[in-house]
C-alpha positions as CSV (number, residue, x, y, z in Angstrom):
1,M,-8.5,29.1,2.5
2,P,-8.4,27.8,-1.2
3,R,-4.6,27.4,-0.8
4,Q,-5.0,25.5,2.4
5,I,-7.5,23.2,0.8
6,Y,-5.1,22.6,-2.1
7,H,-2.4,21.8,0.4
8,F,-4.7,19.3,2.2
9,F,-5.4,17.5,-1.1
10,L,-1.7,17.4,-1.8
11,H,-1.3,15.6,1.6
12,L,-3.8,13.0,0.5
13,R,-1.2,11.9,-2.0
14,L,-3.8,10.4,-4.4
15,H,-1.2,9.5,-7.0
16,Y,0.5,7.5,-4.3
17,Q,-2.7,5.8,-3.3
18,F,-3.9,5.0,-6.8
19,F,-0.7,4.0,-8.5
20,I,1.4,2.5,-5.6
21,L,-1.0,1.2,-2.9
22,S,-3.8,-0.1,-5.1
23,G,-2.1,-3.3,-6.1
24,G,-3.4,-5.2,-3.1
25,Y,-7.0,-4.2,-3.7
26,L,-6.8,-5.2,-7.4
27,L,-5.2,-8.5,-6.4
28,G,-8.2,-9.1,-4.1
29,G,-10.5,-8.6,-7.1
30,L,-8.6,-11.1,-9.2
31,L,-8.6,-13.7,-6.5
32,A,-12.3,-13.4,-5.8
33,D,-13.1,-15.2,-9.1
34,Q,-16.3,-13.2,-9.5
35,M,-16.8,-9.5,-10.0
36,D,-19.5,-7.0,-8.9
37,T,-17.9,-4.3,-11.0
38,L,-20.0,-1.3,-9.7
39,H,-19.4,-2.1,-6.0
40,F,-15.7,-3.0,-6.6
41,W,-14.9,0.5,-8.1
42,L,-17.1,2.4,-5.7
43,Q,-15.2,0.8,-2.8
44,F,-11.9,1.3,-4.6
45,L,-12.6,5.1,-4.3
46,N,-13.7,4.6,-0.7
47,V,-10.6,2.7,0.3
48,H,-8.0,4.7,-1.6
49,L,-9.5,8.2,-1.3
50,L,-11.2,8.2,2.1
51,L,-9.3,5.6,4.1
52,F,-5.8,5.6,2.7
53,G,-5.9,9.3,1.7
54,G,-7.3,10.3,5.0
55,A,-4.8,8.2,6.9
56,T,-1.9,9.7,4.9
57,A,-3.0,13.2,5.7
58,Y,-3.5,12.3,9.3
59,N,0.0,11.0,9.5
60,S,1.4,14.0,7.8
61,Y,-0.3,16.3,10.3
62,W,1.5,14.7,13.3
63,D,4.8,14.2,11.5
64,R,5.1,17.8,10.3
65,D,7.8,16.8,7.9
66,E,9.8,19.5,6.1
67,G,11.9,17.2,4.0
68,P,10.9,14.7,1.3
69,I,8.3,12.0,2.2
70,G,6.7,9.3,0.1
71,G,4.9,11.0,-2.8
72,L,5.8,14.5,-1.8
73,K,9.3,16.1,-2.2
74,N,8.4,19.4,-0.5
75,P,5.4,18.8,1.8
76,P,3.4,22.0,2.5
77,K,2.6,22.9,6.2
78,M,-0.6,21.6,7.6
79,T,-3.1,23.6,9.8
80,P,-5.2,22.3,12.7
81,W,-8.4,21.8,10.7
82,M,-6.6,19.3,8.5
83,Q,-6.4,16.8,11.3
84,K,-10.1,16.9,11.8
85,A,-10.7,16.7,8.0
86,S,-8.4,13.6,7.7
87,L,-10.4,11.9,10.5
88,L,-13.6,12.9,8.8
89,F,-12.4,11.3,5.6
90,M,-11.6,8.0,7.3
91,F,-14.8,7.7,9.4
92,S,-17.0,8.7,6.5
93,G,-15.4,5.8,4.5
94,W,-16.0,3.5,7.5
95,F,-19.7,4.4,7.7
96,W,-20.0,3.9,4.0
97,S,-18.4,0.5,4.2
98,F,-21.2,-0.7,6.5
99,L,-23.4,-0.9,3.5
100,Y,-21.3,-3.8,2.2
101,G,-21.7,-6.1,5.2
102,W,-20.2,-6.5,8.7
103,I,-17.1,-8.4,7.5
104,F,-16.2,-5.6,5.1
105,F,-17.0,-3.1,7.8
106,S,-14.8,-4.9,10.3
107,V,-11.8,-5.2,8.0
108,F,-12.1,-1.5,7.1
109,G,-12.4,-0.6,10.8
110,I,-9.3,-2.6,11.7
111,S,-7.3,-0.7,9.1
112,L,-8.7,2.6,10.4
113,L,-7.7,1.7,14.0
114,L,-4.1,0.7,12.9
115,F,-3.7,3.9,10.9
116,W,-4.7,5.9,14.0
117,L,-2.3,3.9,16.3
118,Y,0.5,4.4,13.8
119,S,0.3,8.2,13.8
120,T,-1.3,9.5,17.0
121,P,1.0,10.8,19.7
122,L,-1.1,8.7,22.2
123,A,0.3,5.5,20.7
124,R,2.8,6.4,18.0
125,W,3.4,3.0,16.6
126,K,5.3,4.6,13.8
127,G,8.1,5.3,16.4
128,H,8.6,1.6,17.1
129,P,10.4,-0.5,14.4
130,L,8.3,-3.6,14.7
131,L,4.9,-2.2,15.6
132,S,5.2,0.1,12.6
133,L,5.8,-2.9,10.4
134,L,2.8,-4.7,11.8
135,A,0.5,-1.6,11.3
136,I,1.6,-1.2,7.7
137,A,1.5,-5.0,6.9
138,V,-2.1,-5.3,8.1
139,S,-3.7,-1.9,7.2
140,T,-2.3,-1.5,3.7
141,G,-1.2,-5.1,3.0
142,T,-3.5,-8.0,4.1
143,N,-6.6,-5.8,4.6
144,S,-6.2,-4.1,1.2
145,V,-6.4,-7.5,-0.5
146,L,-9.3,-8.6,1.7
147,L,-11.2,-5.4,1.0
148,G,-10.8,-5.8,-2.8
149,F,-11.8,-9.5,-2.5
150,L,-14.9,-8.7,-0.5
151,A,-15.9,-5.7,-2.6
152,A,-15.8,-8.0,-5.8
153,G,-18.2,-10.4,-4.1
154,G,-15.7,-13.2,-3.1
155,A,-16.4,-15.7,-0.3
156,L,-13.5,-16.0,2.2
157,N,-11.6,-19.3,2.1
158,W,-8.3,-20.7,3.3
159,A,-6.8,-20.8,-0.1
160,L,-6.9,-17.0,-0.3
161,Y,-4.5,-16.4,2.6
162,A,-1.2,-17.3,0.9
163,G,-1.8,-14.5,-1.6
164,V,-2.9,-12.1,1.1
165,I,0.2,-12.7,3.2
166,G,2.4,-12.7,0.1
167,A,1.1,-9.3,-1.1
168,A,1.6,-7.8,2.4
169,L,5.2,-9.0,2.4
170,V,6.0,-7.6,-1.0
171,L,4.4,-4.2,-0.1
172,L,6.2,-4.2,3.3
173,S,9.6,-5.0,1.8
174,L,10.0,-1.5,0.4
175,Y,8.5,0.3,3.4
176,P,11.8,0.8,5.4
177,V,13.6,2.1,2.3
178,S,11.8,5.5,2.4
179,Q,12.9,5.9,6.0
180,I,16.5,6.4,4.9
181,F,15.6,9.9,3.7
182,Q,13.5,10.7,6.8
183,A,16.1,9.7,9.4
184,A,17.1,13.2,10.6
185,E,13.5,14.3,11.2
186,D,12.5,10.9,12.7
187,R,15.4,11.3,15.2
188,K,14.3,14.8,16.0
189,R,10.8,13.5,16.9
190,G,12.3,10.6,18.9
191,D,11.0,7.9,16.5
192,Q,12.8,4.6,16.5
193,T,12.1,3.6,12.9
194,F,13.3,0.3,11.4
195,F,16.1,2.1,9.6
196,I,17.3,4.0,12.7
197,R,17.3,0.8,14.7
198,F,18.8,-1.7,12.2
199,G,20.6,0.6,9.7
200,K,21.0,0.2,6.0
201,K,22.2,-3.4,6.3
202,G,19.1,-4.3,8.2
203,V,16.9,-2.6,5.5
204,Q,18.7,-4.6,2.8
205,I,18.3,-7.9,4.6
206,F,14.6,-7.2,5.4
207,F,13.9,-6.3,1.8
208,S,15.4,-9.5,0.5
209,M,13.6,-11.8,2.9
210,A,10.2,-10.1,2.8
211,Y,10.2,-9.5,-1.0
212,L,11.3,-13.1,-1.9
213,C,9.0,-14.8,0.6
214,G,6.1,-12.6,-0.5
215,L,6.8,-13.1,-4.2
216,L,6.9,-16.9,-3.8
217,L,3.6,-17.0,-1.8
218,L,1.8,-14.6,-4.1
219,S,3.0,-16.3,-7.3
220,Y,2.1,-19.8,-6.0
221,N,-1.4,-18.6,-4.9
222,L,-2.0,-17.0,-8.3
223,W,-0.5,-19.9,-10.2
224,Q,-3.0,-22.3,-8.6
225,I,-5.9,-20.2,-10.0
226,Y,-4.4,-18.7,-13.2
227,P,-1.2,-20.6,-14.2
228,I,0.2,-18.2,-16.9
229,P,-0.2,-15.0,-14.9
230,G,1.2,-16.7,-11.8
231,A,4.3,-17.8,-13.7
232,L,4.7,-14.4,-15.4
233,L,4.5,-12.7,-12.0
234,L,7.2,-14.9,-10.6
235,L,9.6,-14.2,-13.5
236,T,9.1,-10.5,-13.7
237,G,9.2,-10.3,-9.9
238,L,12.6,-12.0,-9.7
239,L,13.9,-9.6,-12.3
240,S,12.6,-6.7,-10.3
241,Y,14.2,-8.1,-7.2
242,I,17.6,-8.1,-8.8
243,L,17.3,-4.5,-10.0
244,L,15.9,-3.3,-6.7
245,S,18.6,-5.1,-4.7
246,V,21.4,-3.4,-6.7
247,F,19.7,0.0,-6.4
248,I,19.1,-0.3,-2.6
249,G,22.7,-1.4,-2.1
250,K,23.9,1.8,-3.7
251,L,21.8,4.2,-1.6
252,E,23.6,6.6,0.7
253,G,20.5,8.5,2.0
254,V,21.3,11.9,0.6
255,K,18.5,14.2,-0.5
256,E,19.6,14.1,-4.1
257,E,18.7,10.4,-4.3
258,Y,15.1,11.0,-3.4
259,P,13.7,11.5,-7.0
260,R,15.4,8.3,-8.2
261,V,14.1,6.3,-5.2
262,M,10.5,7.5,-5.8
263,A,10.8,6.9,-9.5
264,I,12.0,3.3,-8.9
265,K,9.3,2.7,-6.3
266,F,6.7,4.2,-8.5
267,F,7.7,2.2,-11.6
268,A,7.9,-1.1,-9.6
269,S,4.5,-0.5,-8.0
270,L,2.8,0.8,-11.2
271,S,4.0,-2.2,-13.1
272,F,2.3,-4.5,-10.6
273,V,-0.8,-2.4,-10.7
274,L,-1.0,-2.4,-14.5
275,F,-0.4,-6.2,-14.5
276,L,-3.3,-6.8,-12.1
277,L,-5.5,-4.3,-14.0
278,A,-4.9,-6.1,-17.2
279,A,-5.5,-9.5,-15.6
280,N,-8.8,-8.3,-14.0
281,S,-9.8,-6.7,-17.3
282,I,-9.3,-10.0,-19.2
283,R,-10.7,-12.2,-16.5
284,Y,-13.9,-10.2,-16.0
285,E,-14.2,-9.0,-19.6
286,W,-13.9,-5.3,-18.8
287,I,-12.3,-5.0,-22.2
288,G,-14.5,-7.5,-24.0
289,E,-13.6,-10.8,-25.6
290,T,-10.0,-11.6,-26.2
291,F,-7.9,-14.5,-27.4
292,L,-6.1,-14.5,-24.1
293,R,-9.3,-15.1,-22.1
294,G,-8.8,-18.8,-22.0
295,Y,-5.6,-18.4,-19.9
296,F,-7.3,-16.4,-17.1
């Protein structure tokens, strides 16, 4: 049993949740323009451990992958109790989120529903190239930003939505890339993923369109509030786009490329996370007074 518990926690892929998927939540905190630090970090754990972690384990249970997946090169086998445990994680987080108001509770619940639709054999949105994009764009894209924004204490306004949509597009742009390495197992299950339907060329075109549109929206939204970080994000984002485009263009989908793909994805996402963590730290004085404070 201890070994099974260890395998279950591997399938939560917490390094993936904290260092790759946390950018949207941190962006929400920055855009909120105020910060309830205790609630923000408590709900950070709720969102990334219970919701995202539980959803990832739930998806792994139904996928039963034997080859590399996002964040796990050799995924261990899952047993029936892990499906129930992953649902318990998600619903525990949902009940906890109710303490933060009905809007937060509703956004959290929409993500939970989409994660379920994405993975369950009763709907299996993951097997549809466009429904899968919708599920990921909302559950881990727009809603991640909204949850961070609300947890920080922000009041919803129309100016926020350019950044919300931009963050979702940037996150979504790399989503089909990991499908290149899962194509054989996806075909075995009968899933029609974006890569299977549109091929490598379609993945490249989608990456370019989603990434650039998302970067422009996100940078513009941030520039209106904090000009220097917004301009810095645009410049570094364009450089990342060039490097990622070259890298994706050279992919052949062989297993040996997996470590490099994950390293590039991890580096790009971690850079964004660290940028937002620094911006939040300066903006809300998590690291005390600094000469840069006037720019944020």
